[in-house]
Structure formats: C-alpha cells, structure tokens
C-alpha positions in Angstrom: -81.8 39.7 -128.3 -78.7 37.6 -128.7 -76.8 39.7 -126.3 -79.3 39.0 -123.6 -79.1 35.4 -124.3 -75.5 35.5 -123.9 -75.6 37.3 -120.8 -78.1 34.9 -119.4 -75.9 32.0 -120.2 -73.0 33.7 -118.7 -75.0 34.3 -115.6 -76.1 30.8 -115.4 -72.6 29.4 -115.9 -71.1 31.7 -113.4 -73.8 30.5 -110.8 -73.0 27.0 -111.5 -69.3 27.8 -111.0 -70.0 29.6 -107.8 -71.9 26.6 -106.6 -69.3 24.2 -107.4 -66.8 26.5 -105.6 -69.2 26.7 -102.6 -69.5 23.0 -102.6 -65.8 22.4 -102.9 -65.4 24.7 -99.9 -68.0 23.2 -97.9 -66.6 19.6 -98.7 -63.0 20.8 -97.7 -64.4 22.3 -94.5 -66.1 19.2 -93.6 -63.0 17.2 -94.3 -60.9 19.5 -92.3 -63.3 19.2 -89.5 -63.1 15.4 -89.6 -59.2 15.6 -89.7 -59.3 18.0 -86.7 -61.7 15.5 -84.9 -59.6 12.6 -85.8 -56.4 14.3 -84.7 -58.0 15.3 -81.5 -59.2 11.7 -80.8 -55.7 10.4 -81.6 -54.1 12.9 -79.2 -56.6 11.9 -76.5 -55.9 8.2 -77.2 -52.3 8.6 -77.2 -52.5 10.7 -73.9 -54.6 7.7 -72.3 -52.2 5.2 -73.5 -49.2 7.2 -72.1 -50.9 7.9 -68.6 -51.8 4.0 -68.5 -48.0 3.2 -69.0 -47.0 5.7 -66.2 -49.6 4.3 -63.9 -48.5 0.6 -64.7 -44.8 1.7 -64.2 -45.5 3.4 -60.9 -47.7 0.3 -59.7 -44.5 -2.0 -60.4 -42.1 0.2 -58.6 -44.7 0.4 -55.7 -45.0 -3.4 -55.6 -41.3 -3.8 -55.5 -40.9 -1.4 -52.7 -43.8 -2.9 -50.9 -42.1 -6.3 -51.0 -38.9 -4.9 -49.7 -40.6 -3.1 -46.9 -42.7 -6.1 -45.9 -39.7 -8.4 -45.9 -37.8 -5.6 -43.7 -40.8 -5.2 -41.4 -41.1 -8.9 -40.8 -37.3 -9.3 -40.3 -37.1 -6.8 -37.3 -37.3 -9.4 -34.5 -34.4 -11.4 -36.1 -32.5 -8.0 -36.9 -32.9 -7.1 -33.0 -31.6 -10.5 -32.0 -28.7 -11.2 -34.3 -27.8 -7.8 -35.8 -25.3 -7.4 -38.5 -23.6 -10.8 -37.2 -26.4 -12.6 -39.0 -24.6 -12.2 -42.3 -21.2 -13.7 -41.4 -22.5 -16.2 -38.6 -21.3 -19.7 -39.5 -23.9 -21.5 -37.3 -27.5 -22.1 -38.1 -29.3 -23.5 -35.0 -32.9 -22.5 -34.6 -33.3 -24.4 -31.3 -30.9 -22.2 -29.6 -32.0 -19.1 -31.5 -28.6 -19.0 -33.3 -28.8 -17.8 -36.9 -25.8 -17.4 -39.2 -26.3 -17.3 -42.9 -22.8 -17.2 -44.2 -23.0 -21.0 -45.4 -26.2 -20.3 -47.2 -24.8 -17.1 -49.0 -21.6 -19.2 -49.8 -23.8 -22.1 -51.2 -26.0 -19.7 -53.2 -23.0 -17.8 -54.9 -21.1 -21.1 -55.5 -24.0 -23.0 -57.1 -25.1 -20.0 -59.3 -21.7 -18.9 -60.5 -20.6 -22.5 -61.1 -23.8 -23.1 -63.1 -23.2 -19.9 -65.1 -19.6 -21.0 -66.0 -20.8 -24.4 -67.1 -23.8 -23.0 -69.2 -22.0 -20.1 -71.0 -20.2 -22.3 -73.7 -23.4 -24.1 -74.4 -25.5 -21.0 -74.5 -23.3 -19.3 -76.8 -22.7 -22.2 -79.1 -26.5 -22.6 -79.4 -26.9 -18.9 -80.2 -24.2 -18.9 -82.7 -25.5 -22.2 -84.4 -29.1 -20.8 -84.6 -28.4 -17.2 -85.3 -25.5 -17.6 -87.9 -25.0 -21.0 -89.2 -28.6 -22.5 -89.5 -31.1 -19.6 -88.9 -33.7 -21.4 -90.9 -34.6 -25.0 -91.6 -35.9 -28.2 -90.0 -32.8 -28.7 -87.8 -33.0 -25.0 -86.6 -36.6 -25.2 -85.7 -36.0 -28.5 -83.9 -33.2 -27.2 -81.8 -35.0 -23.9 -81.2 -38.1 -25.8 -79.9 -35.9 -28.1 -77.8 -34.2 -25.0 -76.2 -37.4 -23.4 -75.5 -38.7 -26.6 -74.1 -35.9 -26.7 -71.5 -37.2 -23.5 -70.1 -40.8 -24.8 -69.8 -40.1 -28.0 -68.0 -41.0 -27.6 -64.2 -38.1 -27.4 -61.8 -39.3 -30.3 -59.7 -39.0 -32.6 -62.9 -35.2 -31.4 -63.0 -35.0 -32.4 -59.5 -36.3 -35.9 -59.9 -34.2 -36.4 -62.9 -31.0 -35.2 -61.0 -31.9 -37.7 -58.2 -32.5 -40.6 -60.6 -29.8 -40.0 -63.2 -27.2 -37.3 -62.4 -26.6 -38.2 -58.7 -25.4 -41.6 -59.7 -23.1 -40.3 -62.5 -21.6 -37.7 -60.1 -21.1 -40.2 -57.6 -19.1 -42.6 -59.9 -17.1 -39.4 -61.0 -16.3 -38.6 -57.4 -15.2 -42.1 -56.7 -12.7 -41.8 -59.8 -11.2 -38.6 -58.5 -10.9 -39.7 -54.9 -13.4 -37.4 -53.0 -16.3 -38.3 -50.7 -18.8 -40.2 -52.8 -22.0 -38.7 -51.7 -23.5 -37.7 -55.3 -25.5 -34.9 -53.6 -23.8 -31.4 -53.4 -22.9 -28.2 -54.9 -21.6 -29.5 -58.1 -24.6 -31.7 -58.9 -27.0 -28.7 -58.1 -24.7 -26.5 -60.4 -25.1 -28.9 -63.3 -28.8 -29.1 -62.9 -29.0 -25.2 -62.7 -26.7 -24.9 -65.8 -29.2 -27.1 -67.8 -32.0 -24.9 -66.7 -30.5 -21.6 -67.5 -29.2 -22.4 -71.0 -32.3 -21.3 -72.9 -32.1 -17.7 -71.4 -28.8 -16.6 -72.7 -29.2 -18.8 -75.9 -32.5 -17.3 -77.0 -31.4 -13.7 -76.3 -28.0 -14.3 -78.0 -29.7 -15.8 -81.0 -31.9 -12.7 -81.5 -28.9 -10.4 -81.2 -26.9 -12.3 -83.6 -29.7 -12.2 -86.1 -29.9 -8.4 -85.7 -26.3 -7.9 -86.9 -26.6 -5.9 -90.3 -25.8 -8.1 -93.1 -23.8 -5.5 -94.9 -21.1 -5.5 -92.3 -20.7 -9.3 -92.6 -20.8 -9.2 -96.5 -18.2 -6.5 -96.2 -15.9 -8.7 -94.1 -16.4 -11.7 -96.3 -15.6 -9.5 -99.3 -12.2 -8.5 -97.7 -11.5 -12.3 -97.5 -12.6 -13.0 -93.8 -13.5 -16.5 -92.7 -16.6 -17.4 -90.9 -14.7 -17.6 -87.6 -13.1 -14.2 -88.1 -16.6 -12.8 -88.9 -17.9 -14.2 -85.7 -15.0 -13.0 -83.7 -14.5 -9.7 -85.2 -17.9 -8.6 -86.4 -20.7 -10.5 -84.5 -19.1 -10.6 -81.0 -18.3 -6.9 -80.8 -21.6 -5.9 -82.3 -23.7 -8.1 -79.8 -21.5 -8.1 -76.7 -23.9 -6.1 -74.5 -26.8 -8.3 -75.5 -24.9 -11.4 -74.8 -23.8 -10.2 -71.5 -27.5 -9.2 -70.8 -28.4 -12.7 -71.5 -25.7 -14.1 -69.1 -27.0 -11.8 -66.4 -30.5 -12.9 -67.0 -29.4 -16.5 -66.5 -27.6 -15.6 -63.4 -30.7 -14.0 -61.9 -32.7 -17.1 -62.8 -30.1 -19.4 -61.0 -29.9 -17.2 -57.9 -33.6 -17.7 -57.2 -34.1 -21.4 -58.2 -35.5 -23.4 -55.2 -36.9 -26.8 -56.0 -34.5 -28.6 -58.2 -31.7 -27.3 -56.1 -33.3 -28.3 -52.9 -33.7 -32.0 -54.2 -30.0 -32.4 -55.1 -27.8 -30.1 -53.0 -27.7 -32.2 -49.9 -29.4 -29.7 -47.5 -26.8 -29.3 -44.7 -26.0 -26.1 -42.8 -22.3 -26.7 -42.7 -19.8 -24.6 -44.9 -19.0 -26.7 -48.1 -15.3 -27.7 -48.1 -15.3 -28.1 -51.8 -17.8 -27.8 -54.8 -18.5 -31.8 -54.3 -19.6 -31.2 -50.6 -23.3 -31.0 -49.7 -24.6 -27.4 -48.9 -27.5 -25.2 -48.9 -28.7 -22.0 -50.6 -30.9 -19.2 -49.3 -33.9 -20.5 -51.3 -33.5 -24.0 -50.4 -33.3 -23.2 -46.6 -36.5 -21.1 -46.8 -38.3 -23.9 -48.7 -37.3 -26.5 -46.3 -37.8 -24.9 -43.1 -40.4 -22.3 -43.5 -43.2 -24.7 -42.5 -41.2 -25.9 -39.5 -40.7 -22.4 -38.0 -42.3 -22.9 -34.7 -41.6 -19.5 -32.9 -41.7 -15.9 -34.2 -37.9 -15.3 -34.1 -37.3 -18.4 -36.1 -39.9 -17.3 -38.6 -38.3 -13.9 -38.8 -34.9 -15.2 -39.4 -36.2 -17.0 -42.4 -37.8 -13.9 -43.8 -34.6 -11.9 -43.2 -32.9 -14.7 -45.3 -35.4 -13.9 -48.1 -34.5 -10.1 -47.5 -30.8 -11.0 -48.0 -31.5 -13.1 -51.1 -33.6 -10.0 -52.5 -30.6 -7.6 -51.8 -27.9 -9.8 -53.2 -30.2 -10.4 -56.5 -30.6 -6.7 -56.7 -26.9 -5.9 -56.2 -25.8 -8.3 -58.7 -28.3 -7.2 -61.3 -27.2 -3.5 -60.7 -23.5 -4.6 -61.3 -24.5 -6.4 -64.4 -26.3 -3.3 -65.8 -23.2 -1.2 -65.2 -21.2 -3.8 -67.2 -23.7 -3.8 -69.9 -23.6 0.0 -70.0 -20.0 -0.2 -70.2 -19.9 -2.6 -73.1 -22.4 -0.5 -74.9 -20.2 2.5 -74.6 -17.0 0.8 -76.0 
C-alpha cells in the first residue's frame, strides 16, 4: 500500500515536472518566435531606411546634373555666337552682342580670395578661443551666439551697412594712401564678404578643436609644453583637415554671394586696375542685368555666365577636397 502511494506521488511529481518542462519549452519557443519576428522587422526597417537614403542620394545627383544640363542648354545660343572667346573677352556690350566675361571672372576671384585672406585670422582666432581657452561659460556662449548671428543676418542688411558705414571709412582710407577716393570697389566688397564668411570656418574649427583627445593635450602639458606649443604641435596638426574644410566652405559661400557684393562693388564692366577699383562679379552681373535682357542672345549670355560660375565653384571645391585628402593622409 505504501509502495503504491509512493509510486502515485512519483508519477504526479513527474507529471508536474513534465508540464513545467513543456511550459518552459513553449515559452522559449514563443520568445524565440518573437525575437525572429523582431529581427525580421528590424531587417526590413533597416532595408527601407537604406533604400530611402539611396533614393535621396540619387535624387540629389539628378538635381545637380539637371541644373548643369539646363544651364548648358539655355547657354547654347550664346555659345554659338561667342564660342570659347567668351571666357577671355574683355568687353561686355549687350547692345552690340559682344560678351566677354573675363572682368567678371577676375572680379569674382579677387573679391572671394581677398575676403578669405581677411577672414582666416579672425575665424581661426574665434575657433581657438571658443574651442580651447573658453569652451564653456557666459562669455563663450555670448561669443558663440554672436558668431552664429552673423551667419543669420540677410545679405541685403550687410549691403546697407556697407553703404552707410563701410564705404565712408574706405573712402577716407583711400584718401590717405593716395588712390582714387570712390569707396565702392573690390576691397569694400571683400571686407563685407569677410565678415559674412567668418562663422563658417569658425564654427567648424571650434567643433574640430573640441574633438581633440584630451589625453594628447594632457601628455603634452605633462612634458612641460606651454598652451601655445600645445596649440601649434597638437591641435593644429590634429585638426588641419577640418580647419581647411571650413576655409573651403567659406570660399564657396563667398563665390556665390550676390546682394551684398552688388551693393558695394561699384558695378562696372571694366577690368579692375587694383583692389580699390570698382568692378563686378559674375553673380552681381546676373542680379543687375537679368531683368534687363531684352533679346534671347543677351539672356543666353547671362545664363552662360551662371554656367561659368557653377563650373568655377565645382572646380575650386574639387581642388579643395584634394587638399583636404592630402592633409588627412599626412
């Protein structure tokens, strides 16, 4: 009798154990199925996200080539009339259908590179100050917001400020050095552009400087290096590619600026004799004369000028990327 009871208890306990095992297996199977469904959903979501990025990238490429093709197609009448001499022609006379854009190319390059030379010391100084000396604090936040505000101000405001404030100052400076006292010209527009492009290189430079590993700087300080030696020997070599990328970003911004330059450059089709002479850029010519184009060839010549500006910008950016790549490999 006792043996039968024991056998019955053993049987009941084994049944309970089997039920527990079965339930555990069932729950593990359910969990495994949920994981499989979740992983499949994640794979599907990742595939959709990847395909979306590919579509957006292709769309951007198509838009750029569509812009290039449109500019080229609309420029065909002017290309047939002037040919390659359009690029080095020195006379721009729409009345006689004579179109030479050499003065405008020269004015664009002069204003952009002169503005870049003026802005680089200020951009790097702001980047070093905010990235190394005062990365946090009230003064840092104030200067950071001020620099960002410079990029947010509309270009027409800079043009008005240049006419009201900067032009009289430049005119007085020209009187002191003995050049023609016009006030409007290449130099004035370069100063305006320099102020406008400071935030681009400064912001990117500050971000790159803050990304320098602290252990590198601490090791240099431990060896007895001064703050300037750390900046020169550690920070600059580590961030040179990023700093140069900021410079190229500023140059690209300067090449395409229109309204502020149009208001202070003088708007003449003559070749500038010096940096204080009035001139024109490719963008300012398009802004000034596009609504005045009264016949198809004139309009086509202006569109071809936009095509030249597009190509010049692309070429300079490609050269800049090669330099950045060279800096990154050294």
